[in-house]
ZASE-590187 format. One record per residue: residue in three letters; x, y, z of N, C-alpha, C in turn. Coordinates in steps of 0.001 Angstrom, whole numbers, plus 500000, padded with zeros to 6 digits. Layout:
N
ALAXYZXYZXYZ;...
REM end
This chain:
417
UNK316937533009974620315946533038974898315460531965975566;UNK315913530379974888315343529330975799316420529209976957;UNK315360528426978022316068528439979615316605527305979264;UNK318271527236978953319308526655979219319839526861979891;UNK320268525606980986321184526018982319321943524840982989;UNK322838525058983687323374523816984148323389523181985636;UNK322735521847985587322299521402987050323403520250987041;UNK324405520523988305325532519654988629325993519119987388;UNK326845520458986331327762520330985522326969520063983971;UNK325450519402984296324853519035982670323914520010982551;UNK323711519888980968323057521134980490321504520495980688;UNK320653521277980613319172520867980849318430522227979565;UNK317030521590979337316409523184978920315179523051979582;UNK314986523935980048313298524249980362313811522943981558;UNK314602522811982265314896521710983616314630520530983254;UNK314513520530981890314758518736981046316386518648980803;UNK316743517169981254318392517042980948318334516284979186;UNK319352517236978982319706517019977369319805515519977224;UNK321186515434978142321478513513978021320455512675977648;UNK319229513285979058318245512108978838317272511945977779;UNK317609513208976740316622513280975814317334512664974601;UNK318591512713974716319680511878973674319448510546973926;UNK319607510021975080319506508776975459318216508137974873;UNK316690508825975199315453508182974586315423508026973399;UNK316013509239972547315350509655971094316534509306970039;UNK317720509299970882319009509776969924319232510842969171;UNK320274510274968624320972511363968039321149511320966628;UNK321567512101965776321194513884965934319795514003966402;UNK319458515042966946318301515095967445317976516517967846;UNK316965517293967404316455519045967564315295518767968707;UNK315681519480969261315324519828970743314668521377970926;UNK313400521835971001313163523188971242312178523033972581;UNK312178524105972825311349524527974383310362525361973646;UNK309170524642974434307776525568974080307733526919975014;UNK308473526992976278308097528243976354309133529357975764;UNK309902529078975391310748530084974950310186530752973254;UNK309321529607972521308476529820971529307398530899971597;UNK306677530200972851305829530947973510305930532811973017;UNK306860532454974386307587534263975174308189535029973984;UNK308322534319972724308943534838971973307716535837970979;UNK307370534872970352305794535016969566305198536141970300;UNK304948536146972050304015537360972687304812538590972616;UNK306108538574972690307031540082972405306459540765971256;UNK306297539946970124305524540835968778304310540719969463;UNK303652540022969442301647540184969425301847541491970757;UNK301863541343971800301560541936973006302454543557972425;UNK303528543712971780304203544466971786303448545513970624;UNK302502544927969758301381545572968763300384545476969657;UNK300293545521970738298866545120971727297780546646971249;UNK298513547504970770297642549074971037296795548832969824;UNK297132548602968212296666548332967956296194547229966838;UNK295422547483965506295158546077964860296218545789964031;UNK296388544213964252297600543653964322297739542077963558;UNK298226541631963175298396540069962672300327539729962288;UNK300563539073963645301919538175963288301694537069962613;UNK302404537595961188302254536077960479303650535295960514;UNK303716534179961795304754533474961274305756533202960224;UNK306452533580959853307482532850958553307722531590958722;UNK306910530729958044306862529192958288308015528514957227;UNK308724529140956435310080528710956243311198528179956979;UNK311297529472958440311995529202959368311749527890960033;UNK311166527029960326310837525770961148309159525358960437;UNK308890524620959888307458524258959431307206523086960619;UNK307662522796961411307138521448961830305535521525962359;UNK304863520575962484303158520636962737303464521294963617;UNK303751520645964754303589520745966591304046522356966520;UNK304961523189965704305256523798966058304409525337965701;UNK303752524719964201302536525317963454301624525393964470;UNK301429524369965090299755524145966053299982525059966934;UNK301219525088967938301262526064968977301078527741968422;UNK301336527897967374301828529214967003299957529710966678;UNK299583528886966016298237528959965567297135529086967074;UNK297105528395967901296677528460968827296775529731969733;UNK298073530357969749298598531484970131297672532954969419;UNK297400532739968152296893533480967558297235534053966396;UNK298597532801965944299346533997965045298616533842963479;UNK298791534472962592298518534304961503300490533483960345;UNK300213533426959371301481532883958817302141533102957632;UNK303183533019957296303516533716955918304298532725955160;UNK303907532386954001303972530935953502305187531330951768;UNK305724530932951548306232530570950393305688529804949197;UNK305091528831949591305004527470948698303488526942948764;UNK302979526132947740301616525569948422302082524395949270;UNK303129523661949839303745522990950610303413523729951806;UNK303738524821952035303915525572953380302609525702953691;UNK301433525770952778300174526558952616299288525073953107;UNK299608523972953010299368522419953455299837522528954679;UNK300946522524955036301321522102956664300670523519957701;UNK300487524427956960299079525356957723298355524824958114;UNK297386524232957135296205523946956799295820522616958115;UNK296987521683957624297300520349958175297463520618959987;UNK298399522219960003298339522423961787297242523098962415;UNK295893522978961696294837524069962348295268525479961796;UNK295709525835960950295592527057960825294831527611960226;UNK294338528971960017293168529558959263293779530359958096;UNK293195530110956799293307529891955605293406531819955386;UNK292488532684956048292281533658956319293162534784956915;UNK294438534157957459295255534574958114296942533872957526;UNK296730533643956297298089533159955274298258534112954605;UNK299300534695954475299954535450953457301038534759952466;UNK300696535107951509301680534165950324302587535056949753;UNK303911535007950006304909535966949494305579534398948517;UNK306842535105948055307376534190946965307537534711945787;UNK308989534554945104309163535020943743308283534195942715;UNK308180532879942806307949532009941572306519531350941949;UNK305837531608942245304576531235942622303802530416941325;UNK303411529071941591303287528562940060301567528964940078;UNK301326528451938975299624528339938627298772527149939465;UNK299548526509939831298774525608940982298611525632942293;UNK300253526595942760300023527026943816299098528140944196;UNK298722528978943071297751530250943038296507529815943502;UNK296127528518942600295037527911942236294655527058943786;UNK295774526825944389295321526059945942295500527348946897;UNK295908528386946966295638529185947949294320530243947678;UNK294043530491946291292886531191945885291757530440946806;UNK291476528780946363290751527860947030290277527902948318;UNK291443527752949001291418527908950522290970528939951123;UNK290931530534950494290612531731950579291619532335951779;UNK293045532420951123294052533059952235293461534467952148;UNK294561534910952898294322536344953094294659537576952241;UNK295717537102951722296502537947950810297881537435950103;UNK297887537491948554299445537482947913299994538709947844;UNK301159538460948392302124539386947786303076539434946609;UNK302452540258946142303291540122944407304582540444944633;UNK305120540104943566306886540577943360307203540470941871;UNK305962540825941017306444541014940016305224541350939058;UNK305478541970937577304219542543936773303791540992936415;UNK304659540478935840304290539117934992303050538374936175;UNK303561538113937016303468537702938236301582538135938438;UNK301349539452938360300166540066938665299138539418937376;UNK299739539322936045299279539072935198298332537542935255;UNK299380536645936044299362535211935866298333535388936948;UNK298366535753938108297031535726939228295648536312938663;UNK295945537389937922294645537541937531293657536722936767;UNK294602536474935929294008534923934687293744533773935578;UNK294226533570936666294201532174937391293023533021938050;UNK292585533951938905291494534533939634290290534210938715;UNK290539534922937567289387534840936437288932533122935983;UNK289831532709936075289141531147935737288674530292936845;UNK288912530919937960287697530285939262286517530892939766;UNK286377532260938813285727533130939514285509533592940694;UNK286803533897940560287425534512942301288018535795941713;UNK288218536363943151289233537711943324290198537776943972;UNK291432538066943560292053537726944632293055539144945017;UNK293113538474946494293436540098947205294690539997946955;UNK295344541031946825296870541326946622297408542609947129;UNK298895542430947442299366543574948305300848543330947549;UNK301791544468947134303003544406946228304106544705946987;UNK304691543690946984306139543561947873306980544914947071;UNK307586545551947543308199546898947865309569546640947911;UNK310455546802947056312268546393947350312143547969947199;UNK312673548231948558312739549949948500314235550096948398;UNK315260549297948360316721549326948431317108549960949820;UNK316807549463950500317653549852952253318413548685952238;UNK319583549156952764320949548043952884320349547695954205;UNK320245546117954659319592545943955788321024544874956907;UNK322341545585956366323544545510957127323528543852957538;UNK323039543064956966323399541291957127324109541125955723;UNK324032539507955984324845538605955263324242538885953447;UNK325281538964952674324685538978951583323675538106950888;UNK324010537034951316323057536020950840321300535911951752;UNK321655536738952667319735536973953355319723538503953481;UNK320149539190952744319751540631952298318719540773951145;UNK317090541109951409316273540928950230315718542382949697;UNK316735543415950210315591545057950035316153545640949082;UNK317739545138948476318520546009947953318061545805946092;UNK318587547166945332318667547204944303318597545707943542;UNK319710545310943910320072543925943121319807543122943315;UNK318637542816944444318055541504945026316714540847944328;UNK316806539743944147315724539234943175314122539371943470;UNK314193540102944653312792539893945269311783541672945167;UNK310592541456944991310321542292944699310236543672943474;UNK309133544479943963309237545706942777310456546956942825;UNK310652547207942284311820548332942412310539549661942892;UNK311358550265943439310671551488944419309917552371943781;UNK310772552647942716310461553806941948309577553671940793;UNK309081552262940520307881551416939837307288550984940359;UNK306677551716942137305676551190942565304346551651942073;UNK304552552594941978302735553485941606302660553281940395;UNK303189552379939432302911552253938290302212551167938338;UNK303049550206939219302663548771939302301186548748939788;UNK300973549559941064300042549548941797298560549550941057;UNK299148550858939910298204551085939098297508550521937761;UNK298485548936937576298129548474936764297532547484937776;UNK297592547076938827297105546194939612295531546599939614;UNK295516547654939887294513548171940397293099548354939134;UNK293539547884937541293217547786936454292673546531935963;UNK293121545548936768293221544202936791291297543611937284;UNK291528543420936893289172542787937214289103542241938354;UNK289930541137938400290086539980938865291299539827940394;UNK292314540991940244292304541539941741291638542293942418;UNK291891542402943810291586543649944423293067543658945902;UNK293595545344945223294455545854945907294210546030947426;UNK294994545144948886294280545178949841295581545759950921;UNK296565545911950451297721545998950969299336546616950302;UNK300271546971951509301281547077950464302380546403951415;UNK303640545801950914304675544784951620305930545466951862;UNK306964544545952612308071544964952418309307544198953229;UNK309979543840952338311104542852953805312341542881953415;UNK313288543621953852314417543735953494315583542586953935;UNK315147542032954627315981541027954937316181539569956180;UNK317347539245956606317407538477957663318334538447958642;UNK318361538225959748319332538473960935319579539827960677;UNK318908540902960904318993542147960989318946542411962354;UNK320024543369962788320711543467964196320315544968964651;UNK319963545561963696319979547104963817318398547549963441;UNK317625548335964382316199548984963482316643550029962805;UNK317838550913962408317723551874961816317141551512960363;UNK317784550377959765317141550007958262315744549231958169;UNK315314549142959257313385548804959446312986550145959422;UNK313563551197960297313007552460960283312958553361958933;UNK314031553116958196314366553517957028313193553261955903;UNK313047551676956108312318550720954762310772551546955296;UNK310685551698956575309203551740956917309065553663956656;UNK309677554709956680309790555501956078309306555887954382;UNK309944554809953800309906554763952201308873554461951823;UNK308186553008952666306649552739952741305655553675952824;UNK305540553923953808304490555129954149304816556430953085;UNK305740556923952779305691557906951615305013557592950436;UNK305144555912949942304843555233948838303054555643949186;UNK302193554940950357301169555344950724300579555733950480;UNK301482556974950941300422558300951044300462558954949444;UNK301266558811948876301528559055947447300254558531946391;UNK300080557180946478299003555897946272297504556094946390;UNK297309556710947727296277556658948485295968558244947546;UNK296758559189947680296186560574947131295686560475945509;UNK296055559147944911296164558821943662294987557797943832;UNK293889557658944975292817556660944686293203555434945146;UNK294516555181945361294607553700945808294292553346947161;UNK293395552674948187293526552467949301293835551399949753;UNK294723551384950889295313550211952008294602549806953108;UNK294455548416953074293891547772954592294353547644955563;UNK296067547232954753297026546435955883298186547087955642;UNK299559547339955821300725547441956137301653546279956415;UNK302588545500955625303496544578955805304468544885956212;UNK305293545024957060306589545345957055307535544420957420;UNK307100543150956860308190542033956864308537541443958099;UNK309502540369958178310648540154959512312055540314959406;UNK312895539746959942313957539676959675315031540191960787;UNK314372540359962126314547540351963179315738539308963593;UNK317075539699964250318104538543964147317973538025965795;UNK318897537489965927318942536513967556320296536502967399;UNK321000536047968969322018535908969397322677534358968836;UNK323771534656967559324140533089968151325770532984968708;UNK326251534697968838328011534266969092328050535487970085;UNK328116536530969238328282537833970385327375538720969889;UNK326622538473969629325305539641968553324580540218970056;UNK324170541372969996322834541878970940321872542424969870;UNK320941541661970022319574541899968956318960542865969373;UNK317746543401968497317193544375969454316037543567969924;UNK315330544959970862314648544822971988313334544472971531;UNK312730543026970822311664542971969998310701543797970771;UNK309974543427971715309122544095972787308849545463972617;UNK310075545983972587310368547689971945309856548176971032;UNK310480547585969697310740547923968901308852547589968175;UNK308444546654968459306959546241968322305890547673968842;UNK306399547962970161305653549169971058305755550489970145;UNK307073550399969460307676551573968601306583551870967476;UNK306337550801966815305723550722965152304287550931965972;UNK303995550340966966302573550707967667302154552051967511;UNK302986552824968412302687554129968556302553554404967403;UNK303921554387966676303926555567965263302933555199963903;UNK301925554038964181300886553869963151299964553433963542;UNK299687553807965182298213553967965520297197554412964790;UNK297717555772964442296208556683963774296408556581961993;UNK297142555910961666297189555431960341295867554545959500;UNK295112553844960636294065553270960005294185551496959546;UNK295578551410959518295907550254958704295973549311960074;UNK295704547633959181296493546712960047297554546624959509;UNK298011546503961325299931546266960761299942545070960977;UNK301008544416959701301017542823959546302498542674959595;UNK303514541751960691305031541326960673305001540114960726;UNK306166539851959875306393538583959276307412537548960020;UNK307689537359961653308999536531962348309319535588961938;UNK310171535484961758310895533695961702312039533260962539;UNK312704533853962266313968533155963312313695533744964612;UNK313310534759964464312918535694965743312470534743966838;UNK311327534484966462310313533377967586310829531997967820;UNK311690531385966764312195530065966807313685529876967162;UNK314246530624966487315820530009966363316422529808967395;UNK316338531077968677316896530997970130316548529508971086;UNK315260529160970080314242528000971222314822526769971406;UNK316097526430970472315939525516969763317554524982969485;UNK317746523370970276319393522824970216319543522027969121;UNK320386521948968829321053520256968152321381519371968772;UNK321411518379969060322120517176969937322916516116969172;UNK323832516032969294325050515106968548326357514900969321;UNK326223513518969245327319513287969972328870512617968787;UNK329771512961969838330927512597969287331362511227968801;UNK331648510628967580331761509460967257333631509409967339;UNK334457509938966556335825509703967122336282511380967479;UNK337629511124967946338832512268967785339903512175966538;UNK339884512945965789341409512832965110342071513601965687;UNK343211513425966128344202513859966741346068513861965638;UNK345859513421964716346952512949964006346670513854962564;UNK346255514661962801346230515837961530346627517241962036;UNK346826518162961140347050519183961206346291520332961809;UNK345383519753961615344123520718962824343465519356963449;UNK342840519408964636342155518385965443340610518189964964;UNK340028517141964868338821517184964654338314516375965651;UNK336800516940965803336049516259966877334567515806965658;UNK334627514117965063333751513646964214332580513235964593;UNK331544514114964662330445513975965019329218513322964102;UNK327954512614964932326696512293963952326263512814963231;UNK326024514358963800325459515517962987325864515897961617;UNK325573516492960830326320517030959471325824518127958792;UNK326089518767957569325253519764956830324307519282956705;UNK323853517662956406322265517311956174321901517740957067;UNK321973517936958715320888517940959512321242519474959850;UNK322134520253959741322595521721959876323411522172958689;UNK322475522611957989323083523289956832324303525123956757;UNK323799525715957772323677527077957834325376527417957971;UNK325900526513958714327501526887958517328106526762957203;UNK327657525607956544328560525289955312327882526413954166;UNK326800526836954331326130527889953522326594528870953465;UNK326587529309954986326573531401955014327801531405956002;UNK328533530090955978329788530222957282329430530705958515;UNK327940530376958517327046530781960135327766530179961305;UNK328367531020962241328498530519963862327216529802964829;UNK327670528659964962326713528443966224327535527983967238;UNK326903528473968590327512528055969565327822526605970031;UNK329120525919970001328798524503970387329102523835971629;UNK328819523503972572328898523145973766328757522050974478;UNK329424521303975393329114520019975659328083520140976747;UNK327309518969976629326534518731977710326947518711979123;UNK327973517736979181328433517589980332329699517747980488;UNK329838518912981600331239519299981341332326518183981895;UNK333227518207981651334809517412982389335481518404983259;UNK335027518375984312335862519099985616337316518912985722;UNK338055520110985493339635519861985791339998519411984214;UNK339618518914983265339852518461981647340400519497981177;UNK341413519336980322342078520376980096341294520460978374;UNK341200521619977785340764522095976673341692521997975673;UNK341198521610974817341800521779973366341353522455971968;UNK341813522757971123340905523682969580340453522687968964;UNK339321522368968562338643521214967560337622522058966559;UNK337999521715965149336762521689964410336119520964964821;UNK334600520784964725333573519956964745332792519507963373;UNK333050518692962739332700518335961572332146516780961791;UNK331171516523960771330560515541960555330688514512959510;UNK329947513566959653330428512212958590330152512524956940;UNK329572513163956712328937513674955273330155513970954312;UNK330208513221952989331662513643952246332105514670951119;UNK331841515646952553332139516994951547333372517557952456;UNK334203518236952276334988519097952872334352520233953576;UNK333174520586952998332569521805953618331480521476954947;UNK331629520306955171330637519619956277331115519914957392;UNK331620521342957737332149521351959310330780522613959953;UNK330873521860961229329363522569962081330015523721962855;UNK331706523938962979332207525095963827333691524508964081;UNK334655525800963708335521525775963595336194526357965055;UNK337690525708965299338291526240965937337562526153967660;UNK337068525528968185336107525574969285337009524892970288;UNK337028525828971358338235525145972726337007523947973426;UNK337220522616973383336665521539974139337004521157974670;UNK336980520127975922337224519064976845336312518214976688;UNK336767517112975850335987516134975393336599514885974945;UNK336016513946974787336328512727974702335313511882973479;UNK335602511218972792334450510184972253333629509643972577;UNK332223509922972480331146509541973168330415510977973728;UNK331172511459973757330810512788974251329345513589973694;UNK328132514411974823326988514689973946327129515817973721;UNK327151516923972517327457517942972431326054519050971857;UNK326171520124972636324724520904972120324944521564971355;UNK324518522091969962324944523185968980323427523706969332;UNK323633525371969790323083525891969785322337526902969463;UNK320770528053969641320065528461968559320073527964967725;UNK319484526594967122319169525791965921317791525829965526;UNK316979526443966264315525525991965820314792526988964980;UNK315840527897963714315392528468962707316900527832961623;UNK316013527494960736316505527078959103317733526041959668;UNK317266524714960223317672523774961032317526522730960036;UNK315999522180961135315202520823960303314816521469959175;UNK314463522540959449313789523177957678314543522992956141;UNK316113523346956801316629523389955420317362521641954985;UNK316816520938956452317506519770956312317734518755954754;UNK318265517724954682318402516768953680318494515634953889;UNK318530514292952847318858513134952877320277513087951913;UNK321003513805952073322169513663950974322807512676952104;UNK323884511782951044324736510650951708323526509888952171;UNK322209509615951523321142508922952100321083508822953556;UNK321291509862954516320971509954955850319599510530956323;UNK318968509539956742317664509821957780317810511317958536;UNK316688512120958073316401513172958848316278512710960495;UNK316748513736961135316353513149962964315417513159963499;UNK314961513243964709313983513350965284314185514660965426;UNK312458514913966023312484516283966809311746516117967950;UNK311773516739969302311346516908970199311248518444970666;UNK309992518015971616309195519228972058309489519399973740;UNK310390520594974138310210520150975486308885521042975922;UNK308074520355977156306684521226977616306559521257979202;UNK306551521799979896305970521192981231306962520498981792;UNK308149520223981313308945519535982496308944518155981689;UNK308212517572980409308203516738979497308962516738978468;UNK309616515931977882309957515575976553309350515059975479;UNK308908515479974797307492515154973760308563515241972610;UNK308278513753971848308551513552970195307413513926969626;UNK308225515243968454306940516097967860307346515190966129;UNK308277515020966071308577513931964496309684513081965045;UNK309166512027964596309741510784964853311074510837963532;UNK312282510345964072313748509862963361313144509126961606;UNK313598509597960675313366508832959640314134507570959541;UNK313179506778958896313679505328959018314460504881957574;UNK315280504043957111315974503795956346314993503822955004;UNK314212502589955296313090502245954409312161503432953797;UNK312239504626954324311611505819953810312099506624953278;UNK313606506513952419314443506764952011314104506752950612;UNK313928505924950278313465505034948900311922504419948580;UNK311160505090949880309815504457949580308882504925948437;UNK309283505955947699309070506440946530309511506292945460;UNK310371505857945375311547504968944103310944503954943791;UNK310992503781942443310812502296941862311962501726940918;UNK312181500769940732313572499802940034312786499418938627;UNK313351499683937590312595499613936521313720499179935361;UNK313663497805935371314142497030934730314713497895933125;UNK315757497892932595316410498440931265316033497376930250;UNK315396497683929279315295496901928134316237496133927158;
REM end
């Protein structure tokens, strides 16, 4: 979705030179297209335009303040999974009453923080969580709005690590226990049932599993409403995938419009929780080749980015296209494994890539806007990279590169006795 193009053999993003960005801000460096983020959000928002709805961006995908601020200005709500993410949303100007709090391990402190802020809803994932939230709300003199996350036992047909709707996953309440759990929630004095929630996985490329999950959720709502439990909203989660290699993602606007048509007479506000589908294709990771190792059984392009900056290939064996920012006309291609400097054999960003490159060349790792910077670390004491947003022909720094001193600024040396 991001406007990547070549001008005179050089890769640009929304018309801005990526080589120029690398010179100005250094590498490794994340670069995002504002226009692509806005367009992706509008596909969801305008697709649902015929009904009461709220597109709650999944903060875990990319929690950089500038991106959160951009989305809140477009009218987004937010799906959070920690107190830290709530703090980020508020720092970016987001409204607490447009925040839903998901996640299986909410602490008492996080519950208190969210109740004090006045969030829209807690997506509760277990019966012990119901009891804890009721007790915390009672101690604060508040009533907590809740939705139960239902695990519909639907196969999202995605990677096992990012499938969340099957019976064996840690997420949600089993579908066949949902009615009992809702009645239990309704009996707790400091909880108010406001919705029902479902999220079956991530990087979903077929809408049939989403449709099946919706069928199961609607069946539950009908049965529960017949027993006196009313709903204000129905939350259908997120998970729609993007293109990394040769995938054909669903047409988001068409999917959202189909949802709107199906649900328009139900009387619910409809919530969605997209993350990757909004920011994933909008970002690239720039990295420069430090060395070519040609004397091994395989050829290696050793770059200055690593699994510390982009964990997905090491964690999921995920594919990201990797392309030279400047093409070498007429140069012969060779097969390279693109690897980082981190001291792990799993520090591989791409295998068997046909590249015509030399040491010092700049590479762009594509579709890196989601679960890139958000999952980065300081392993091997590596400062996390800069982030840049391309906006209207300008390259704007939205996060400075960490300094070496920042890596140990919170640490203390204590002399042993």
